[in-house]
Steps between C-alpha positions, in 0.01 A plus 500: 500500500153629422483878444148522351180425690136505397286545811147565622430721804231715657532882505479656847509850640752595767309636800615856541488850362710434187265236362763291319375188321709183509501139398675240711706249308423140595713362786656222288630738233603759761711236675659398170574861401654572841718186481622577147523880503482617862876559521468748210227711664501880487373757753231379743562146372349582161559296185462669158245337268318555174127441536250420229133533585256477213637724225711709739868440586715705733813483716468521875614307807352243732545548874516242782216500752654417837210317664412255221834482321323556167590772252266792433448662161363857508241586234501868405175676420604541136537122458174422679319752283648370171409141586170576677610343830340560839560390857389139544559399137700183442744561217745298293834667437859411423821625656852467373793556735718784362824521697 
């Protein structure tokens, strides 16, 4: 069972006051993660992961998006600043499932 994924996604801004930035995991990998780890989900359907983006690694969670079925990865301001990432950028990153 694959627990490590290297992916490429576009950064987008949630429309609202909070201004959270996210990346949407590709549908294929989201489906695979749900099939393999969905039964072990935490609150709000989250799955703990370790993310590596450029030279930065951190632990967080991915969250299911109900409409598309894909997982969302939030990108904190601190991470975006360290890696010089803006809305609309397409980034390569890796996630490792950490249950």
